[in-house]
C-alpha positions as CSV (number, residue, x, y, z in Angstrom):
1,X,-27.2,23.7,-8.4
2,X,-25.4,20.9,-7.1
3,X,-23.0,19.7,-8.9
4,X,-20.6,16.6,-9.2
5,X,-18.0,16.3,-11.8
6,X,-15.7,14.0,-13.2
7,X,-13.7,16.2,-15.7
8,X,-11.5,13.9,-17.7
9,X,-12.5,13.9,-21.4
10,X,-10.6,12.6,-24.6
11,X,-11.5,13.9,-28.0
12,X,-10.6,12.2,-31.4
13,X,-12.8,13.7,-34.3
14,X,-12.1,11.5,-37.1
15,X,-9.5,11.0,-35.9
16,X,-7.5,7.7,-33.5
17,X,-5.7,8.1,-29.9
18,X,-6.2,11.4,-28.9
19,X,-4.9,12.2,-25.9
20,X,-6.5,13.5,-23.0
21,X,-7.8,16.9,-22.3
22,X,-10.5,19.0,-21.1
23,X,-13.7,19.8,-23.0
24,X,-13.1,23.2,-24.5
25,X,-9.6,22.8,-25.0
26,X,-8.0,23.4,-28.1
27,X,-4.9,21.5,-29.9
28,X,-4.3,24.3,-31.5
29,X,-2.6,26.8,-29.0
30,X,0.2,28.7,-30.0
31,X,-0.1,28.1,-33.9
32,X,0.4,31.5,-35.8
33,X,-2.4,32.3,-38.1
34,X,-1.5,33.6,-42.0
35,X,-3.5,35.5,-44.1
36,X,-6.4,33.5,-45.8
37,X,-5.0,31.7,-48.7
38,X,-8.5,31.4,-51.2
39,X,-9.8,29.1,-53.1
40,X,-8.7,30.4,-56.1
41,X,-5.8,27.8,-57.4
42,X,-4.1,29.2,-61.4
43,X,-4.1,25.4,-62.3
44,X,-4.8,21.6,-60.0
45,X,-1.8,20.5,-58.8
46,X,-1.4,16.6,-58.7
47,X,-0.8,14.7,-55.9
48,X,2.3,12.1,-55.7
49,X,-0.3,9.2,-54.7
50,X,3.1,7.4,-53.8
51,X,3.7,9.7,-51.0
52,X,3.0,8.6,-47.1
53,X,1.4,12.0,-46.8
54,X,-0.5,12.1,-50.3
55,X,-2.5,15.8,-49.1
56,X,1.0,17.4,-48.1
57,X,2.3,17.3,-51.4
58,X,-1.2,19.8,-52.8
59,X,-1.8,23.3,-52.5
60,X,-4.3,24.0,-49.4
61,X,-7.2,25.1,-51.9
62,X,-7.1,21.7,-53.0
63,X,-7.0,20.1,-49.7
64,X,-9.7,21.5,-49.1
65,X,-11.5,20.8,-51.7
66,X,-10.8,17.6,-50.7
67,X,-12.3,17.3,-47.3
68,X,-15.5,19.3,-48.8
69,X,-15.8,15.6,-51.1
70,X,-15.1,14.0,-48.1
71,X,-17.9,15.6,-46.1
72,X,-20.5,14.9,-49.2
73,X,-19.3,11.0,-49.6
74,X,-20.1,10.6,-45.6
75,X,-23.4,12.6,-46.2
76,X,-24.6,9.6,-48.1
77,X,-24.5,6.6,-45.6
78,X,-27.5,5.8,-44.2
79,X,-27.8,6.1,-40.7
80,X,-31.0,5.0,-38.3
81,X,-33.6,7.6,-38.7
82,X,-32.8,8.6,-42.0
83,X,-30.8,11.5,-40.9
84,X,-27.5,13.2,-41.8
85,X,-24.6,11.2,-40.5
86,X,-23.3,13.0,-37.5
87,X,-19.7,12.4,-38.8
88,X,-20.2,14.6,-42.3
89,X,-22.4,17.2,-40.3
90,X,-19.2,18.1,-38.3
91,X,-16.7,18.0,-40.5
92,X,-18.6,20.3,-43.1
93,X,-19.4,22.9,-40.1
94,X,-15.7,22.3,-39.1
95,X,-15.3,23.3,-43.3
96,X,-16.9,26.8,-42.7
97,X,-14.7,29.5,-43.8
98,X,-16.4,32.1,-43.5
99,X,-16.5,31.4,-39.7
100,X,-12.8,30.5,-39.5
101,X,-12.1,33.7,-41.5
102,X,-14.1,35.9,-39.2
103,X,-12.2,34.5,-35.5
104,X,-11.3,31.0,-35.6
105,X,-14.3,29.5,-33.2
106,X,-18.0,29.6,-34.3
107,X,-20.3,30.0,-31.4
108,X,-21.6,26.8,-29.8
109,X,-23.5,23.9,-32.2
110,X,-26.6,22.8,-30.4
111,X,-27.9,19.9,-32.5
112,X,-30.7,17.2,-31.7
113,X,-29.0,13.5,-30.3
114,X,-29.6,11.1,-32.7
115,X,-31.9,8.0,-31.2
116,X,-29.0,5.6,-32.0
117,X,-26.7,7.9,-29.7
118,X,-28.8,8.4,-27.0
119,X,-30.1,4.8,-26.8
120,X,-26.3,3.6,-27.5
121,X,-25.3,0.7,-25.1
122,X,-22.2,2.7,-23.8
123,X,-24.7,5.9,-23.4
124,X,-27.3,3.9,-21.6
125,X,-24.6,2.0,-18.9
126,X,-23.2,5.5,-18.0
127,X,-26.8,7.0,-17.6
128,X,-27.4,4.0,-15.1
129,X,-24.3,4.8,-13.7
130,X,-25.9,8.3,-12.8
131,X,-28.5,7.0,-11.8
132,X,-26.5,5.1,-8.9
133,X,-24.3,8.5,-7.9
134,X,-27.8,10.2,-7.2
135,X,-29.4,7.6,-5.4
136,X,-25.8,7.2,-3.3
137,X,-25.8,3.7,-4.6
138,X,-22.5,3.9,-6.1
139,X,-19.6,6.6,-5.7
140,X,-18.8,9.1,-7.9
141,X,-15.5,9.6,-9.7
142,X,-14.5,13.6,-8.5
143,X,-10.9,15.0,-9.9
144,X,-10.0,11.4,-10.2
145,X,-11.1,10.3,-6.7
146,X,-14.1,8.5,-5.4
147,X,-16.7,9.7,-3.0
148,X,-20.0,9.3,-2.1
149,X,-22.0,12.0,-3.7
150,X,-25.6,12.5,-4.5
151,X,-28.5,12.5,-1.9
152,X,-26.6,10.9,1.3
153,X,-24.1,13.6,1.9
154,X,-27.5,16.2,1.5
155,X,-29.4,14.9,3.6
156,X,-27.1,14.4,6.1
157,X,-26.1,17.9,6.0
158,X,-28.3,19.5,4.2
159,X,-26.9,23.5,5.6
160,X,-23.5,22.4,3.6
161,X,-25.7,22.2,0.2
162,X,-28.8,25.0,1.0
163,X,-31.0,22.7,0.9
164,X,-33.9,22.2,2.8
165,X,-34.8,18.6,2.7
166,X,-38.6,19.4,2.5
167,X,-37.9,20.9,-0.6
168,X,-37.3,19.2,-4.3
169,X,-33.3,18.6,-4.7
170,X,-31.7,19.8,-8.3
171,X,-28.2,17.9,-8.7
172,X,-26.3,17.6,-12.1
173,X,-23.4,14.9,-13.0
174,X,-20.8,15.4,-15.4
175,X,-18.8,12.2,-16.9
176,X,-16.8,10.8,-20.0
177,X,-18.2,8.3,-22.2
178,X,-15.2,6.3,-23.9
179,X,-16.0,4.6,-27.4
180,X,-13.8,1.7,-28.0
181,X,-11.6,1.6,-31.4
182,X,-11.8,-1.3,-32.7
183,X,-15.8,-0.2,-33.5
184,X,-14.0,1.5,-36.5
185,X,-13.8,-2.3,-37.6
186,X,-16.6,-4.1,-35.6
187,X,-18.8,-1.4,-35.6
188,X,-22.0,-0.7,-37.2
189,X,-23.1,1.8,-39.2
190,X,-24.5,4.1,-36.6
191,X,-21.2,2.7,-34.4
192,X,-18.9,4.1,-36.6
193,X,-20.6,6.6,-36.7
194,X,-20.6,8.0,-33.7
195,X,-16.8,7.5,-33.5
196,X,-15.8,9.5,-36.8
197,X,-18.0,12.2,-35.5
198,X,-17.7,12.6,-31.6
199,X,-14.1,10.5,-31.5
200,X,-12.9,7.9,-28.4
201,X,-14.7,10.3,-26.1
202,X,-17.5,12.8,-25.0
203,X,-19.1,14.4,-22.0
204,X,-22.2,12.7,-20.5
205,X,-24.0,15.9,-18.4
206,X,-26.9,14.7,-16.6
207,X,-29.5,16.9,-14.4
208,X,-32.0,15.7,-11.7
209,X,-34.7,17.0,-9.6
210,X,-35.4,14.7,-6.8
211,X,-38.3,13.9,-4.2
212,X,-36.6,13.0,-1.3
213,X,-38.8,11.0,1.7
214,X,-37.6,9.3,4.8
215,X,-40.4,6.8,6.0
216,X,-40.6,6.1,10.1
217,X,-37.7,3.5,11.2
218,X,-36.1,3.0,7.6
219,X,-32.1,3.3,6.7
220,X,-33.2,4.5,3.2
221,X,-35.0,7.6,1.7
222,X,-37.6,6.8,-1.2
223,X,-36.7,9.1,-4.0
224,X,-38.7,10.1,-6.7
225,X,-37.4,11.9,-9.9
226,X,-38.9,14.6,-11.1
227,X,-37.0,15.6,-13.7
228,X,-34.1,13.5,-15.0
229,X,-32.7,15.0,-18.4
230,X,-29.4,14.3,-20.4
231,X,-27.0,15.9,-22.8
232,X,-23.5,15.1,-24.2
233,X,-21.0,17.9,-24.7
234,X,-18.1,17.9,-27.1
235,X,-15.5,19.9,-28.9
236,X,-14.4,19.4,-32.8
237,X,-10.5,19.3,-33.2
238,X,-8.2,17.6,-34.7
239,X,-4.9,16.3,-32.9
240,X,-2.1,17.5,-35.4
241,X,0.0,14.1,-34.9
242,X,-2.4,11.7,-35.5
243,X,-3.6,10.4,-38.7
244,X,-6.4,7.8,-39.5
245,X,-7.5,5.9,-42.6
246,X,-10.6,6.8,-44.9
247,X,-12.3,5.9,-47.8
248,X,-11.0,8.2,-50.6
249,X,-13.9,10.4,-52.0
250,X,-12.4,10.7,-55.4
251,X,-12.4,6.6,-56.6
252,X,-12.5,6.2,-59.9
253,X,-13.5,9.6,-60.6
254,X,-12.5,11.0,-63.6
255,X,-13.2,14.9,-62.8
256,X,-10.6,17.3,-63.0
257,X,-8.7,17.6,-59.3
258,X,-9.7,14.1,-58.6
259,X,-7.0,13.1,-56.2
260,X,-5.4,9.8,-56.7
261,X,-8.3,8.1,-58.1
262,X,-6.8,5.1,-57.9
263,X,-6.9,4.6,-54.6
264,X,-9.8,3.5,-52.9
265,X,-8.7,4.5,-49.3
266,X,-6.0,7.1,-48.3
267,X,-4.5,7.7,-44.8
268,X,-5.0,11.5,-43.7
269,X,-2.5,13.1,-41.7
270,X,-4.1,15.5,-39.1
271,X,-1.5,18.0,-39.6
272,X,-3.1,18.8,-43.3
273,X,-5.9,20.5,-40.8
274,X,-3.6,22.2,-39.2
275,X,-2.5,23.8,-42.5
276,X,-6.3,24.3,-43.0
277,X,-7.0,26.7,-39.6
278,X,-3.8,28.5,-40.4
279,X,-5.1,29.3,-43.9
280,X,-8.2,30.1,-42.4
281,X,-10.1,27.2,-44.7
282,X,-11.1,25.9,-41.4
283,X,-12.0,26.0,-37.4
284,X,-12.6,24.0,-34.8
285,X,-16.0,24.4,-32.8
286,X,-17.7,23.3,-29.7
287,X,-20.8,21.6,-29.4
288,X,-23.6,19.8,-27.4
289,X,-27.0,18.1,-28.0
290,X,-30.2,19.0,-27.0
291,X,-31.1,18.1,-23.9
292,X,-33.5,14.7,-23.7
293,X,-36.0,13.3,-21.1
294,X,-34.4,10.0,-19.5
295,X,-37.0,7.2,-19.4
296,X,-37.4,3.9,-18.2
297,X,-35.8,2.1,-15.4
298,X,-33.0,4.9,-15.2
299,X,-35.8,7.7,-14.2
300,X,-38.0,5.2,-12.2
301,X,-38.4,5.6,-8.4
302,X,-35.5,4.4,-6.3
303,X,-34.2,4.1,-2.8
304,X,-31.0,6.3,-1.5
305,X,-28.6,4.6,1.0
306,X,-28.2,6.4,4.6
307,X,-24.9,4.1,5.3
C-alpha cells in the first residue's frame, strides 16, 4: 500500500507543553525499576498542604489512591453521547497495577472514537487536508518537507509505485493534529476531555481506495473514493518535567486518607507519575481508535490535478 507520512507529533496526557517526539516513544527511557511497593500502608500519612508539590510529601501507595480517586471523579463528568470521558478511561488504564507489574506496557488499547472526537473541527480540517493531498490539490508534508503526493505522481509514473492505472489505487496518509492549550480555559466539556485525554497532539491516519479515470482531452483526473477511512493513534504517557492544575477529588471530603480536603484544586507534578511507574503501580500504553468511515464532502468524488 502506498504510504506518505508526516512523522512529527506531540504528546501531553493530562499535561501541558509536552515536547515533540514520535508515536510509540516513551518518556521513561532509562528509568530504573524497583520492586513494587504494593498498596498496603501501616497508616495514612498527612500531606503537607503548603508544599509546592503536595503529592511528593505522600508515600507512593497514597499517591496511587489519590490518582485513582481523580479518575473516578473525572468519569462522572458528562460528555456528549453519554459515554465515559476519555480522560478517565485512559487514566484508569494507566493505573492498572497488574499490567504494570507484569512487564511495563500493556498491549495496544483499541477503543471506539466518540462523535465529539471524529466530528471535532480540528479533525475535520485535517481530514479535508488529507483529501486535498490525495487529489494532489495540496502538497503533503513528509519528513519536514513539502512535496506533491497522492494521485498525480502515481499517475505520471505508475511503475514506480507498482500500480496499474486500470486498477483501484490504495493510499494512506498520517499527520499530526494539534490541540490548543487555551482549551483548558475556553474549551467546552468535550474539547477539554480531548485535551486531557489525548493531550496537545495526536496522529490522524487515513486510508483510501481511489478509482481514477482520465477523460479524453482533460488535464485532470476524475476520482471516486471507493473507501475513505480514518483512525486516531496516540500514546498515553507523561512528561515528568511538566505539571498541571486539576480539581482535587478530595475537596470537602471527611474520609480517612483524604488529601488536603480544604483545597478545591491541586497542582500535580508529573514526577509523581514517575514514582508510580518505578513502583510498578502504573504504566504508559499505546492506543488507537477503531477505524471509522469518513463521509460527506470529504469522501465525495473529486478531481486530481495533473499540473
